[in-house]
N, C-alpha and C positions, 0 to 999 in steps of 0.2 A: 480638266481632270482634277480629282481631289488630291490633297496633299497628305492623306493618311498613308498607311502602308501600301506600297505599290503591288500590283499584280505579280510582278517580278522585277528584278534589277540586275545590272551587270556593270561593275565598275562605276563610272560616273553617270551612267544612264539608268533611268527608271522607266517602267512601262505600266500603263493603266489602260483599261478599256475606255474608249471614247464614248461619251454620251451623245444622244441626238442634238443636244443644245450646242455641241462643239463643232457642228458642221461648218459654221463660218470660220472657225479656227483652222479646220482642215482645208477649206478653200484658200485661205491666206497662205498656208504652207505650200499648196500646189502652185499658187501663183509666184511665190518666191523661189520655187525650185521646179521650173517647167521642163527640165531636160527629158524626163520620161515621156511626157506628152509630145514634145517636139519630135523625139526619135520614133515613137511608136504610132502616134496618131497624126503626126504631120502638122500640128498646130499647137499653140499654147493652150493650157487648160481653159475651157469655157467657163462662163459665169456660174454654171451649175455643176462643175466637176466634183466639188466636195459633196454635194447632196447626192449626185449619181453614184459616186464611189461608196458612200455610206449606205445608201439604200439598195444597191444592186444585189440581186439574188441569183442563185443558179436556176437553170430552166426548171419549170414546174414538174417535169417528169423525172427529175433526178432526186433521189432520196438524200436528205441531209438533216442535221439537227439544229445547228445554230451558226450564225455569222457573227464574228467578233472583230471589231475595228480597234486596233491597238495604236496608241500614241506613245512615242518614246520622247522623253524629256531629258535635257542636260541638267546640270546642277543649278542653273539659273531659272529653270522652269520653262525654257524655250522648247517648242516642239521641233525635234531634229530628225525624226523619222516616223513613218507610219507603216502599218501592215494591216491587211485584212485576211482572216483565216476562216475557213468553213470547217466546222467540226463534223466528223462522220459523214463525209460526202461519199455517196454510193454504198458505203458499208461501214459498220462500226470499226473504229480504229484508223480510218483514213482521213487525214486532215489536208485540206487544200489551201495553199498560200496563193491568194488572188493577186494582191499587190504588195510590193515591198519597196518603198521609196525612202531614200536617205538624203538628207539635205546636201546640196552640192558642195558646200565648203568642207564637208566631212569625207568626200570621195578621196580614196587613196590613203586614208589615215588609219585604216584598220577598224574604224568604228562600225562599219556595216557588218563585218564579220563578228565583232563582239556582241552587237545587239542581236544579230540573227542567232548566234549560238545560245544566247539566253532564251530567246523565243523558242527555239527548238527544244531546249530542256523543259521549258514550261509546257509546251504541247505534249511532250512525252509524259509529263506528270499528270496531264489531264486525260490520258488514255490513248494518245496517238501512237500507233504502231508503224505507220508510214506517213511521210509527208510527200505531197504531190504539188506540182505547179506547171505552168506553161511559160516558155521563153520564146520570144520572137527570134526566128532564124535570122542571123545577121546582126543582132544586137550583141556585138562582141563583148562589151563590158559585162553584160548580164550573163551571157553564156559562160565566160571565164569564171565569174563569181560562183554560179551555181555548180559548175563542175568542181571548183575548188572546195565546195561544201559537200562533195561526194554524192551529188545527185546524178542519176543515170537516165539517159534518154530511153523511153520505152516505145515511142512511136512519134509520128508527126501528124499534125492536122494542117490541111492545105486550104488556102483561100479564105482565111478568117478576116472579116472586116473589123477594123479598129479605127474609129475616127474617120479620117480622110484616106486611110491606107488599107490595103489588103495584105495580109502576111501569112506566111507559113509559121507554125508554132511547133516547138519541141515540147512534148509532154515528158516531164522528168519526174522521177520518183526516188525517194531515199528511205530505206528501211531504218527505223529508229530504235527498235527493240530486239533485233535479231530474228524477227519473223521473216521468212523467205519470200522471194518474189513469186514463187509458184502459188503461195497462199494469196498474195496480192492479186495476181492475174485471175485466180479463181473467183475473187470478189469483184474485180473490175474487168469484165471480159472485153469491154470496148478498148482497153489499153493493151490487150493481148493481140489485137487484130490491126492490120494496116488500115490507115484512114482512107 
C-alpha cells in the first residue's frame, strides 16, 4: 500500500485499498492470523487463500458495482486487519462486508471496533445507506461483535459450504443513513423472505 494520504484513518490505524500486487502480503497476514479460517473453514488458510479472497466475486446473477479489498496498517506499516466490501450489492446504497479479519494480538483491545467504525464512516461517505454481512451461527465472538455494532439479523441461510464445513449463516443489516428497513427489503427481496 502506498504511504501517501490514506483512504481513511482512525487513531493509530490507516487504511488503503490493497492492490493486486499485495496478494502475497494478504496471504502472509492470513497465515499469521489463522483463527477465522480454523473456526469457519475447519483448516488453516490454504496456499491460495490470499488470491482467493482478493479475487472472489458475488454470483454472476447478482448486480454489484465494485469490490474493494482494504488493508489496515498500524503506525509501523504492519498489516493489522483486512476487509473486503462490495459496493452497491443488489441495489444502489447497499454495501456488503464480505470479510473483516483483525490480527489476533489485537483481539480484545478495542482495535476491531475502532477500525470498523472508521470503515463504516468511509462507506457512508461513499454512498452506503445500509451495510450487510453474513455471520456464521455459533461463531460467538463474531456474533457478539456485530450485534454490538448494531447490526440486526434479517434472515438465516442454511447449509452453506465454507471450506471443510457446512454452516448456517445469519444475514445481518445495519442502516447507516436513517433510511428504513422497509426501503431495504423493497430493494433486497431475498432478505425479506425466509431461506
